[in-house]
C-alpha positions in Angstrom: 0.0 0.0 0.0 2.8 2.4 0.9 4.6 1.6 -2.2 1.4 2.2 -4.2 0.9 5.6 -2.6 4.5 6.5 -3.5 3.9 5.6 -7.1 0.5 7.2 -7.6 1.7 10.8 -6.8 4.4 10.3 -9.3 2.0 9.0 -11.9 -0.3 11.9 -11.3 2.5 14.3 -11.8 3.4 12.6 -15.1 -0.2 12.9 -16.2 -0.2 16.5 -15.5 2.9 17.1 -17.6 1.3 15.2 -20.6 -2.3 16.3 -20.8 -2.5 16.3 -24.6 -1.6 12.6 -25.1 -4.4 11.3 -22.9 -7.0 13.6 -24.5 -9.5 11.4 -26.5 -8.1 10.7 -30.0 -11.2 11.8 -31.8 -11.0 15.1 -30.0 -7.4 15.5 -31.0 -8.2 14.7 -34.6 -11.0 17.2 -34.8 -8.7 19.9 -33.3 -5.9 19.2 -35.9 -5.1 21.9 -38.3 -3.5 19.9 -41.2 -3.0 16.4 -42.5 0.4 16.0 -40.9 -1.1 16.1 -37.4 -3.6 13.4 -38.5 -0.8 11.3 -39.9 1.2 11.8 -36.7 -1.7 10.6 -34.6 -2.1 7.5 -36.8 1.5 6.6 -36.6 1.6 6.9 -32.8 -1.7 5.2 -32.1 -2.1 2.7 -34.9 -2.1 -0.3 -32.5 -5.0 1.0 -30.6 -7.2 2.9 -33.1 -10.8 1.9 -33.0 -13.2 1.7 -36.1 -14.7 5.0 -35.0 -11.3 6.7 -34.8 -10.3 5.3 -38.2 -13.5 6.7 -39.7 -12.8 10.1 -38.0 -9.3 10.1 -39.5 -10.6 9.6 -43.0 -13.2 12.4 -42.5 -10.6 14.9 -41.3 -8.3 14.1 -44.2 -11.1 14.8 -46.6 -12.2 17.9 -44.8 -8.6 19.3 -45.2 -8.6 18.2 -48.8 -11.8 20.1 -49.6 -10.1 23.3 -48.4 -7.2 23.1 -50.8 -6.9 25.1 -54.0 -4.6 22.7 -55.8 -6.7 19.6 -55.3 -5.0 17.1 -57.7 -1.5 17.7 -56.3 -2.6 17.3 -52.7 -4.6 14.1 -53.5 -1.5 12.5 -54.9 0.5 13.5 -51.7 -2.2 12.1 -49.4 -2.7 8.9 -51.4 1.0 8.1 -51.4 1.7 8.9 -47.7 2.8 5.9 -45.7 0.3 6.6 -42.9 -2.5 6.8 -45.4 -1.6 3.2 -46.4 -1.6 2.4 -42.7 -5.1 3.9 -42.4 -6.3 1.8 -45.4 -5.0 -1.4 -43.7 -6.7 -0.4 -40.5 -10.0 0.2 -42.4 -9.7 -3.3 -43.9 -9.5 -4.9 -40.5 -12.0 -2.7 -38.7 -14.8 -2.4 -41.4 -17.1 -5.2 -40.0 -17.2 -3.3 -36.7 -18.0 0.1 -38.3 -21.5 1.5 -38.2 -23.3 1.9 -41.6 -22.6 5.7 -41.8 -18.9 5.3 -41.1 -18.5 2.3 -43.5 -20.0 4.2 -46.5 -18.2 7.4 -45.6 -14.9 5.6 -45.6 -15.7 4.1 -49.0 -16.7 7.5 -50.4 -13.5 9.2 -49.1 -11.1 6.5 -50.3 -12.7 6.9 -53.8 -12.3 10.7 -53.6 -8.6 10.2 -53.0 -8.3 8.3 -56.2 -8.1 4.7 -54.9 -9.1 2.5 -57.9 -12.3 0.3 -57.9 -10.2 -2.9 -58.1 -8.2 -2.1 -55.0 -8.8 -4.8 -52.3 -10.0 -2.2 -49.8 -12.6 -0.7 -52.2 -13.8 -4.2 -53.1 -14.1 -5.2 -49.5 -16.0 -2.1 -48.5 -18.5 -2.5 -51.4 -19.0 -6.1 -50.5 -19.7 -5.3 -46.8 -22.0 -2.5 -47.8 -23.9 -4.8 -50.2 -24.4 -7.2 -47.3 -26.0 -4.5 -45.2 -27.9 -2.9 -48.0 -31.4 -3.6 -46.8 -30.8 -1.9 -43.4 -29.3 1.3 -44.7 -31.2 4.4 -44.0 -32.0 6.8 -46.9 -29.0 9.1 -46.4 -26.5 6.2 -46.2 -28.2 4.5 -49.2 -27.9 7.7 -51.3 -24.2 8.1 -50.5 -23.5 4.5 -51.3 -25.3 4.9 -54.7 -23.0 7.8 -55.4 -20.0 5.6 -54.7 -21.3 3.1 -57.3 -21.7 5.9 -59.8 -18.1 6.9 -59.3 -17.2 3.4 -60.3 -19.5 3.7 -63.4 -21.8 0.9 -62.1 -25.0 2.6 -63.4 -26.4 -0.7 -64.7 -25.1 -3.1 -62.1 -27.3 -5.6 -60.2 -26.3 -3.8 -57.1 -27.7 -0.5 -58.4 -30.8 -2.4 -59.4 -31.2 -3.6 -55.8 -30.9 0.0 -54.7 -33.6 1.1 -57.1 -35.9 -1.7 -55.8 -35.3 -0.6 -52.2 -36.3 3.0 -53.2 -39.4 1.7 -55.0 -40.5 -0.3 -52.0 -40.0 2.4 -49.5 -40.9 5.5 -51.6 -44.0 6.3 -49.6 -42.1 6.5 -46.3 -39.2 8.6 -47.6 -39.3 12.2 -46.4 -35.7 13.4 -47.1 -35.7 15.0 -50.5 -32.0 15.8 -50.5 -31.1 12.1 -50.2 -33.9 11.1 -52.5 -32.7 13.5 -55.2 -29.3 11.9 -55.1 -30.8 8.5 -55.5 -33.1 9.6 -58.3 -30.2 10.8 -60.4 -28.1 7.6 -59.7 -30.9 5.1 -60.5 -32.4 7.0 -63.4 -30.9 4.7 -66.1 -32.7 1.7 -64.6 -36.2 2.6 -63.8 -39.5 2.2 -65.7 -41.6 5.1 -66.9 -44.2 4.4 -64.1 -41.5 4.6 -61.5 -40.2 7.8 -63.1 -43.7 9.3 -62.7 -43.9 8.2 -59.1 -40.6 9.8 -58.3 -41.7 13.1 -60.0 -44.9 13.0 -57.9 -43.1 12.3 -54.7 -40.6 15.2 -55.5 -43.5 17.6 -55.9 -45.0 16.5 -52.5 -41.7 17.0 -50.7 -40.4 20.1 -52.5 -41.7 22.6 -50.0 -39.9 20.7 -47.2 -36.5 21.8 -48.4 -34.8 25.0 -47.4 -34.9 27.6 -50.2 -31.1 27.8 -50.2 -30.7 24.1 -51.1 -29.7 24.7 -54.6 -27.9 21.4 -55.0 -31.1 19.5 -54.3 -32.9 21.6 -56.9 -30.0 21.0 -59.4 -30.3 17.2 -58.9 -34.0 17.3 -59.6 -33.4 19.1 -62.9 -30.6 16.6 -63.7 -33.0 13.7 -63.0 -35.6 15.2 -65.4 -32.8 15.6 -68.0 -31.7 12.0 -67.5 -35.3 10.7 -68.1 -35.8 13.3 -70.9 -38.9 14.7 -69.3 -39.5 18.5 -69.4 -41.9 18.5 -66.5 -42.6 22.2 -66.3 -44.1 22.5 -62.7 -40.9 21.1 -61.2 -38.6 23.0 -63.5 -40.3 26.2 -62.5 -40.0 25.5 -58.8 -36.3 24.6 -59.2 -35.8 27.7 -61.3 -37.2 29.8 -58.6 -34.6 28.4 -56.1 -31.8 29.2 -58.6 -33.1 32.8 -59.1 -33.4 33.5 -55.4 -29.8 32.3 -54.8 -28.2 33.7 -58.0 -25.7 35.9 -56.2 -24.2 32.9 -54.5 -24.0 30.6 -57.5 -20.5 30.0 -58.9 -19.4 29.4 -62.5 -19.6 25.6 -62.3 -23.1 25.7 -61.0 -24.4 28.2 -63.5 -22.7 26.3 -66.4 -24.3 23.1 -65.3 -27.8 24.6 -65.1 -27.5 26.2 -68.5 -26.5 22.9 -70.0 -29.4 21.1 -68.3 -31.9 23.7 -69.5 -30.6 23.4 -73.0 -31.0 19.6 -73.0 -34.5 20.0 -71.6 -35.4 22.8 -74.0 -36.5 24.8 -71.0 -36.0 28.5 -71.7 -36.5 30.9 -68.7 -35.3 34.3 -69.8 -35.3 35.7 -66.3 -32.7 33.0 -65.4 -30.7 33.7 -68.6 -30.7 37.5 -67.9 -29.5 37.1 -64.3 -27.0 34.4 -65.3 -25.6 36.7 -68.0 -25.2 39.5 -65.4 -23.5 37.2 -62.9 -21.2 35.6 -65.5 -20.2 39.0 -67.0 -19.1 40.0 -63.5 -16.8 37.0 -63.5 -14.8 37.9 -66.6 -12.0 39.6 -64.8 -11.7 36.9 -62.2 -10.4 34.1 -64.3 -7.0 34.0 -66.0 -6.6 30.2 -66.2 -7.7 28.4 -69.3 -9.8 25.7 -67.6 -12.0 28.3 -65.8 -12.0 30.8 -68.7 -13.1 28.2 -71.2 -16.0 27.2 -69.0 -16.9 30.9 -68.7 -16.7 31.3 -72.5 -19.0 28.3 -73.1 -21.6 29.5 -70.6 -21.5 33.3 -71.3 -20.7 33.4 -75.0 -24.1 32.6 -76.4 -25.8 35.0 -74.0 -23.2 37.9 -74.3 -23.6 41.1 -76.1 -21.2 42.2 -78.9 -18.7 43.9 -76.5 -18.6 41.0 -74.1 -18.2 38.5 -77.0 -15.2 40.5 -78.3 -13.7 40.5 -74.8 -14.1 36.8 -74.5 -12.7 36.0 -77.9 -9.7 38.2 -77.5 -8.8 36.7 -74.1 -9.2 33.1 -75.3 -7.0 33.9 -78.2 -4.2 34.9 -75.8 -4.7 31.7 -73.9 -5.0 29.4 -77.0 -1.5 27.9 -76.7 -2.3 26.5 -73.3 -5.6 24.8 -74.3 -6.0 21.1 -73.9 -7.7 19.0 -76.6 -11.1 19.1 -74.7 -10.8 22.8 -74.0 -10.1 23.5 -77.7 -13.2 21.5 -78.7 -15.4 23.4 -76.2 -14.1 26.7 -77.5 -14.8 25.8 -81.1 -18.4 24.7 -80.2 -18.9 27.9 -78.2 -17.8 29.9 -81.3 -20.5 28.1 -83.3 -23.1 29.0 -80.6 -21.9 32.6 -80.7 -22.1 32.6 -84.5 -18.5 33.8 -84.6 -16.8 34.6 -87.8 -13.4 35.5 -86.3 -11.2 33.7 -88.9 -8.0 34.2 -87.0 -9.4 32.6 -83.8 -11.1 29.8 -85.8 -7.8 28.9 -87.6 -5.9 29.0 -84.2 -8.3 26.7 -82.5 -8.5 24.4 -85.5 -4.7 24.0 -85.4 -5.0 22.8 -81.8 -7.8 20.4 -82.8 -5.6 19.1 -85.6 -2.7 18.6 -83.2 -4.8 16.4 -80.9 -7.0 14.8 -83.6 -5.8 11.3 -82.9 -7.0 11.6 -79.3 -10.7 12.4 -80.0 -13.5 9.8 -79.8 -15.7 9.2 -82.8 -18.6 11.3 -81.4 -16.1 14.1 -80.8 -14.9 13.9 -84.4 -18.5 14.3 -85.6 -18.9 17.4 -83.4 -15.6 18.8 -84.8 -16.7 18.1 -88.3 -20.1 19.7 -87.8 -18.7 22.8 -86.1 -15.9 23.4 -88.7 -18.4 23.1 -91.5 -20.8 25.6 -89.9 -17.9 28.0 -89.3 -16.9 27.7 -93.0 -13.4 26.5 -92.1 -11.4 25.4 -95.0 -8.1 23.4 -94.9 -7.4 20.5 -97.3 -4.7 19.0 -95.1 -7.0 19.1 -92.0 -9.9 17.5 -93.8 -7.6 14.8 -95.3 -6.3 13.9 -91.9 -9.8 13.9 -90.4 -11.2 11.7 -93.2 -8.4 9.2 -92.7 -9.1 9.1 -89.0 -12.8 8.6 -89.5 -12.2 5.8 -91.9 -9.8 4.1 -89.5 -12.4 4.2 -86.8 -15.1 3.0 -89.2 -13.2 -0.1 -90.2 -13.1 -1.5 -86.7 -16.5 -0.2 -85.5 -19.4 -2.7 -84.9 -21.9 -0.5 -83.0 -24.7 0.7 -85.3 -25.0 4.2 -83.7 -21.2 4.7 -83.9 -21.1 3.6 -87.5 -23.9 6.0 -88.3 -22.2 9.0 -86.7 -18.9 8.2 -88.4 -20.6 7.8 -91.8 -22.4 11.1 -91.1 -19.1 12.9 -90.4 -17.6 11.5 -93.6 -20.5 12.6 -95.7 -20.1 16.2 -94.5 -16.5 16.5 -95.6 -15.6 17.8 -99.0 -16.0 15.3 -101.9 -18.0 12.7 -99.8 -17.9 9.1 -101.1 -18.9 5.7 -99.8 -16.9 2.7 -101.2 -18.3 -0.8 -101.5 -16.8 -1.9 -98.2 -18.5 0.9 -96.2 -21.8 0.2 -98.0 -21.5 -3.5 -97.0 -20.7 -2.5 -93.5 -23.8 -0.3 -93.3 -26.0 -3.0 -94.8 -24.8 -5.5 -92.2 -26.0 -3.5 -89.2 -29.3 -2.2 -90.6 -31.5 -4.8 -88.8 -30.1 -3.5 -85.5 -30.7 0.2 -86.2 -33.3 2.4 -84.7 -35.0 5.1 -86.8 -32.5 7.7 -85.8 -29.6 5.6 -87.1 -31.5 4.8 -90.3 -32.2 8.5 -90.8 -28.5 9.4 -90.3 -27.4 6.7 -92.8 -30.0 7.9 -95.4 -29.0 11.5 -95.0 -25.3 10.6 -95.4 -26.0 8.4 -98.5 -28.1 11.2 -100.1 -25.2 13.6 -99.6 -22.9 11.2 -101.4 -25.3 10.6 -104.2 -25.8 14.3 -104.7 -22.0 14.8 -104.9 -21.6 11.9 -107.4 -24.5 13.2 -109.5 -23.3 16.8 -109.5 -19.5 16.4 -109.8 -19.0 12.9 -111.2 -22.1 12.8 -113.4 -23.0 9.4 -112.1 -25.2 7.7 -109.4 -23.8 4.4 -108.2 -26.4 1.6 -108.2 -25.2 0.2 -104.9 -26.0 3.5 -103.1 -29.5 3.5 -104.6 -30.0 -0.1 -103.5 -28.8 0.9 -100.0 -31.5 3.6 -99.9 -34.1 1.0 -100.8 -32.9 -1.2 -97.9 -33.1 1.8 -95.6 -36.7 2.4 -96.7 -37.5 -1.2 -96.0 -36.0 -1.4 -92.5 -37.5 1.9 -91.6 -41.0 0.7 -92.6 -40.5 -2.6 -90.8 -39.5 -0.8 -87.6 -42.5 1.4 -87.7 -44.9 -1.5 -88.4 -43.6 -3.5 -85.5 -43.8 -0.6 -83.0 -46.5 -1.0 -80.4 -45.6 1.6 -77.8 -46.2 5.3 -78.5 -43.6 6.6 -76.0 -40.9 4.4 -77.5 -41.9 5.5 -81.0 -41.8 9.1 -79.9 -38.2 8.8 -78.6 -37.1 7.6 -82.0 -39.0 10.0 -84.3 -39.0 13.3 -82.3 -35.7 14.5 -83.8 -36.0 13.0 -87.3 -35.8 15.5 -90.2 -34.5 15.7 -93.7 -35.6 14.7 -97.2 -35.4 10.9 -96.7 -37.7 10.8 -93.7 -40.2 13.2 -95.3 -40.3 11.3 -98.6 -39.9 7.7 -97.4 -41.2 7.3 -93.9 -43.4 10.3 -93.0 -46.7 8.7 -94.2 -45.9 5.4 -92.5 -45.0 7.3 -89.3 -48.4 9.0 -89.4 -50.1 5.7 -89.9 -48.3 4.3 -86.9 -49.2 7.3 -84.8 -52.8 6.9 -85.8 -52.6 3.2 -84.8 -51.3 4.2 -81.3 -53.1 7.4 -80.8 -55.2 6.1 -77.9 -51.9 6.4 -75.9 -51.7 10.2 -76.5 -52.1 11.9 -73.1 -51.2 15.1 -71.2 -47.6 14.0 -70.9 -46.8 13.4 -74.6 -49.4 15.6 -76.3 -47.3 18.7 -76.8 -44.4 16.7 -78.4 -46.7 14.8 -80.7 -48.5 18.0 -81.7 -45.2 19.8 -82.5 -44.1 16.8 -84.6 -47.3 17.1 -86.7 -46.8 20.8 -87.3 -43.2 20.3 -88.3 -44.0 17.5 -90.6 -46.5 19.6 -92.5 -48.8 16.6 -92.7 -52.5 17.0 -92.1 -53.9 14.0 -90.2 -57.4 14.9 -89.1 -57.8 11.8 -86.9 -54.6 12.6 -84.9 -55.6 16.3 -84.5 -59.1 15.3 -83.4 -57.6 13.0 -80.8 -55.2 15.8 -79.6 -58.2 18.2 -79.3 -60.2 15.6 -77.3 -57.3 15.0 -74.9 -56.9 18.7 -74.3 -60.5 19.3 -73.5 -60.6 16.4 -71.1 -57.2 16.8 -69.4 -56.5 20.6 -69.7 -55.8 20.9 -65.9 -52.9 18.5 -66.3 -51.4 20.3 -69.2 -48.9 23.0 -68.3 -49.4 26.5 -69.8 -45.9 26.2 -71.3 -47.1 23.3 -73.4 -50.2 25.1 -74.9 -48.2 26.7 -77.7 -47.0 23.2 -78.9 -50.5 21.9 -78.6 -52.2 24.5 -80.8 -49.4 24.8 -83.3 -50.5 22.1 -85.8 -54.1 23.4 -85.8 -52.9 27.0 -86.6 -50.1 26.0 -89.0 -52.2 23.5 -91.0 -55.4 25.6 -90.8 -57.5 22.8 -89.3 -60.7 23.1 -87.2 -61.4 20.1 -85.0 -65.1 19.2 -84.6 -65.2 20.9 -81.2 -63.3 24.0 -82.5 -64.7 26.6 -80.1 -64.5 24.3 -77.0 -60.9 23.3 -77.9 -59.5 26.8 -78.5 -61.7 28.3 -75.8 -60.3 25.8 -73.3 -56.7 26.6 -74.3 -57.2 30.3 -74.2 -58.9 30.2 -70.8 -56.1 28.1 -69.4 -53.6 30.6 -70.7 -55.4 33.6 -69.3 -54.8 32.5 -65.7 -51.1 32.0 -66.3 -50.1 34.9 -68.6 -47.8 36.4 -66.0 -45.7 33.2 -65.9 -45.1 33.1 -69.6 -42.0 34.7 -71.2 -42.6 37.5 -73.7 -41.3 35.5 -76.6 -43.7 32.7 -75.9 -46.6 35.2 -75.7 -45.6 36.6 -79.1 -45.6 33.1 -80.7 -49.0 32.3 -79.0 -50.5 35.5 -80.2 -49.3 35.2 -83.8 -50.4 31.5 -84.0 -53.9 32.2 -82.7 -54.2 35.1 -85.1 -53.8 32.8 -88.1 -57.1 31.1 -87.2 -58.9 34.3 -86.4 -58.6 34.1 -82.6 -57.6 37.4 -80.9 -57.9 36.9 -77.1 -58.2 40.4 -75.6 -56.2 39.6 -72.4 -53.4 38.2 -74.4 -53.3 41.2 -76.7 -53.3 43.6 -73.8 -50.4 41.7 -72.2 -48.4 42.0 -75.5 -49.1 45.5 -76.8 -47.8 47.7 -74.0 -44.6 49.6 -73.5 -43.4 47.5 -70.5 -43.9 44.2 -72.3 -42.1 45.4 -75.5 -39.1 46.7 -73.4 -38.9 43.3 -71.7 -39.1 41.6 -75.1 -36.2 43.8 -76.4 -34.0 42.7 -73.5 -34.7 39.0 -74.2 -34.1 39.4 -77.9 -30.5 40.3 -77.1 -30.0 36.8 -75.8 -31.1 35.1 -79.0 -29.1 34.0 -82.0 -29.7 36.3 -85.1 -32.0 33.9 -86.9 -34.3 33.3 -83.9 -34.2 37.1 -83.1 -35.5 37.9 -86.5 -38.1 35.2 -86.4 -39.5 36.6 -83.1 -39.6 40.2 -84.5 -41.3 38.9 -87.7 -44.0 37.1 -85.7 -44.6 40.2 -83.7 -45.0 42.2 -86.9 -47.4 39.6 -88.3 -49.5 39.8 -85.1 -49.4 43.6 -85.2 -50.6 43.5 -88.8 -53.3 41.0 -88.1 -54.7 43.0 -85.2 -54.7 46.2 -87.1 -56.6 44.7 -90.0 -59.0 42.4 -88.2 -59.5 44.0 -84.8 -59.5 47.8 -85.4 -61.7 48.2 -82.3 -58.7 47.4 -80.1 -57.0 50.6 -81.4 -53.6 49.1 -81.5 -51.3 51.2 -83.7 -49.2 49.8 -86.6 -45.6 50.3 -85.4 -43.7 48.1 -87.8 -43.4 50.4 -90.8 -39.6 50.8 -90.4 -39.0 47.2 -89.7 -40.9 46.1 -92.8 -39.0 48.7 -94.9 -35.7 47.2 -93.7 -36.9 43.6 -94.1 -38.3 44.1 -97.6 -35.4 46.0 -99.2 -35.0 43.1 -101.6 -38.3 41.5 -102.6 -36.4 38.6 -104.1 -36.1 36.9 -107.5 -38.6 34.7 -109.2 -38.2 30.9 -109.4 -38.6 29.0 -112.7 -42.4 28.5 -112.4 -43.0 32.1 -111.4 -41.1 33.3 -114.5 -43.2 31.1 -116.7 -46.4 32.4 -115.1 -45.1 36.0 -115.4 -44.4 35.7 -119.1 -47.7 34.0 -119.8 -49.7 36.5 -117.8 -48.1 39.3 -119.8 -49.2 37.6 -123.0 -52.7 36.9 -121.7 -53.2 40.5 -120.4 -51.7 42.2 -123.4 -48.1 43.1 -122.3 -45.9 43.5 -119.3 -47.3 46.9 -118.5 -50.5 45.1 -117.3 -48.8 42.9 -114.7 -46.5 43.6 -111.8 -44.3 41.0 -110.1 -43.2 40.8 -106.4 -45.5 43.6 -105.2 -45.6 45.0 -101.7 -49.1 45.7 -100.4 -50.1 48.1 -97.6 -48.9 46.4 -94.3 -46.1 44.8 -96.4 -47.5 41.6 -97.7 -45.4 40.4 -100.7 -47.5 39.1 -103.5 -46.3 37.2 -106.6 -48.2 39.2 -109.2 -50.6 42.0 -109.3 -52.8 43.2 -112.2 -55.4 45.9 -112.4 -58.6 44.6 -114.1 -62.3 45.3 -114.3 -63.2 41.7 -113.5 -63.4 40.5 -109.9 -61.1 37.6 -109.0 -60.7 34.9 -106.4 -57.7 33.8 -104.2 -54.1 32.5 -103.7 -50.3 32.7 -103.9 -48.1 30.0 -105.5 -47.2 27.1 -103.0 -47.7 26.6 -99.2 -50.2 23.8 -99.1 -50.2 20.9 -96.7 -47.8 18.1 -97.8 -50.4 15.4 -98.3 -53.5 17.3 -99.4 -54.5 20.5 -101.4 -55.5 22.2 -98.2 -54.4 25.8 -97.7 -52.1 26.3 -94.6 -52.8 28.7 -91.8 -50.4 31.5 -92.8 -51.6 31.5 -96.4 -55.2 31.5 -95.3 -54.5 34.5 -93.1 -52.7 36.3 -95.9 -55.7 35.7 -98.2 -58.0 37.0 -95.6 -56.0 40.1 -95.0 -55.6 40.9 -98.7 -59.3 40.7 -99.1 -59.7 43.2 -96.3 -57.3 45.5 -98.2 -59.4 45.2 -101.4 -57.7 42.4 -103.2 -59.2 39.2 -104.5 -56.9 36.3 -104.7 -56.4 33.9 -107.7 -55.1 30.5 -106.6 -52.5 28.8 -108.8 -51.6 25.6 -106.9 -48.3 24.0 -107.8 -49.9 20.6 -108.1 -52.2 22.0 -110.9 -49.6 24.1 -112.6 -47.1 21.2 -112.8 -49.8 18.6 -113.7 -49.8 16.6 -116.9 -53.0 18.4 -118.0 -51.0 21.7 -118.1 -47.8 20.2 -119.6 -48.1 22.4 -122.8 -47.8 26.2 -123.2 -51.3 26.3 -124.8 -52.9 24.5 -121.9 -51.3 26.8 -119.4 -52.4 29.9 -121.4 -56.0 28.7 -121.5 -55.8 27.9 -117.7 -54.6 31.5 -116.9 -57.3 33.0 -119.2 -60.0 30.9 -117.4 -58.8 31.9 -113.9 -58.5 35.6 -114.8 -61.5 36.3 -117.0 -63.9 33.6 -115.7 -64.9 35.4 -112.5 -66.5 38.6 -111.4 -65.0 42.2 -111.6 -62.5 43.7 -109.3 -59.9 46.4 -109.2 -56.9 44.2 -108.3 -56.0 40.5 -108.5 -53.3 38.7 -106.7 -51.6 35.4 -107.6 
């Protein structure tokens, strides 16, 4: 006892001199100020570290790493440090004792430090997590799914099990932050029904998140992009979160949102204007190529002339430092900016050429498309590019990759397909979807056009290939029994081959599946019909019926797409007044939400079918609206800018002529004078008609060509007569029927208001066998001119 008493005071004195070493290790770790202190603690205590302390050590190392500026360099230092290897060994031995949160956190952090997926520690951690999967709570499950994504295990059985767990427990999940992570990570595996359930759950939980949770909102938008669903109610709510936090968003975040919006074709001009302001403020902040290229890509398409010049001059100074991917991003940004800076184009092209061997096939297609758009010319560059495309093509077996390589080859100067390439295409045709078939056909047609124009020949094998493409396209359409799957394939199809070979069969297939048209796909189907210029009354009647029945489920943003084919093709469904009345009433309660550009398109479209909603017109024709429209026009490319201005002019003209009681002034005189400086030349058929009209009427003094009317309609020919005449201009009918389209019908209507009567000379009559001789055409013109009543003016 005495001896003990003698020892104890000494021990107490020793304890007092070494207070730090006996402080709990976790407390010491959390008080550390850098990695070296953590490593020092690991080295001194590796024999006694618990699983909790191991987890804390990983967390602190990652916390220090996130504070670093030079991330890559520091990651390498940490990963190769001897005590980090010790920590990995400890994690391997302690993992089965770790709690779920610590286990997944250690897995996440080791991956962030660049430990490869095949490393024994990573494999062991994933296996242990898989064993515990069913008991993970939602936050741990979401983090584990992100670890699998880092390993590119999007389609793995393990990710499938996670998706199943989410599906079974969806009703009880209340954490939208964790759910949004899971939604993005499992989006490649889930059914359309499950997608809809997740969207509905997200709507229910959205108000539970803090308005500052921009990352949750970003993941929701990313999920919608992944499943290719522009669900406007959620997009609007997420957009509101971004707008309210704009001053705190950095370059990476804004760039990501702009890219997601572009993919979803969601255009919110308030976000664009605020993003433009925020990004412009960042121009002086970046002097490193990586960040400045990102700024150029994000800001370039939105910037005004001065900012664009600033961006281009700065990137030119940095051009020597650009990597292959940065050079590609810059070139594509120049296309978006409609740049014609030849010096910069040549400079960036030289960098692309230097790295050409390192690009993937899809990147080579992007390079080809961009350089062709920018009118870049270099024989040596294109020769090297062609050789590289052919080398890829010779070893490719994937239909979509073969299609994009052939597409790139066909865009180069002197396009040609040899027999080996034709055989390669034929071999994969049974595996192709409609998009691939369309790409092949477009490419083959380019080659045929070149051969016919420059080589005065049309190879039979290429024509036979077109016939096989027609066959496989029809077969795929006839076998299709799901409207949503069909829509995914046809929504982006365009070009001569599709229009001439598959359009009619596509419409037949849509008619067969039209009972599947609903509020979710209706706007897309309607837009497709208007683009195709094909009048299908049964499809349009079905669309009108769905709108009347499900209008409350259709977002106001989608109304323009829905009404477009009825306006463009001049078609009245059986319940015309109910259909248009329902659409207009739905719009009236949401006018304040719609961007000015959308309102202009809505107004001009409705005007073609003689609808002039007073609330809509009051919203458009006021000084405040027009000022807001001007600010948005600055963000558009030149072609779309002109299109919007022209639509506003058409609406202004229609209202002045058809609704004088609204007392809206005509304020497009100067615009029309600028736009109509050159009334254009006549095509071959118009020249024939002009000459024959002169003969019929007694000389060229009695007929005028390319005449501008009051309110600036351009008419083909005008003559002054005593006889009254009846309507139309040459062309603009529906593709499949002699039915006058909406714009032409409105033009006829307005010309009659102005005192004209319109003589219709349809192209299908003028070019028919019955009018194949000059005499027959002269008789036809005499009958059309002198066979009706009297009038002062006639229009053709």
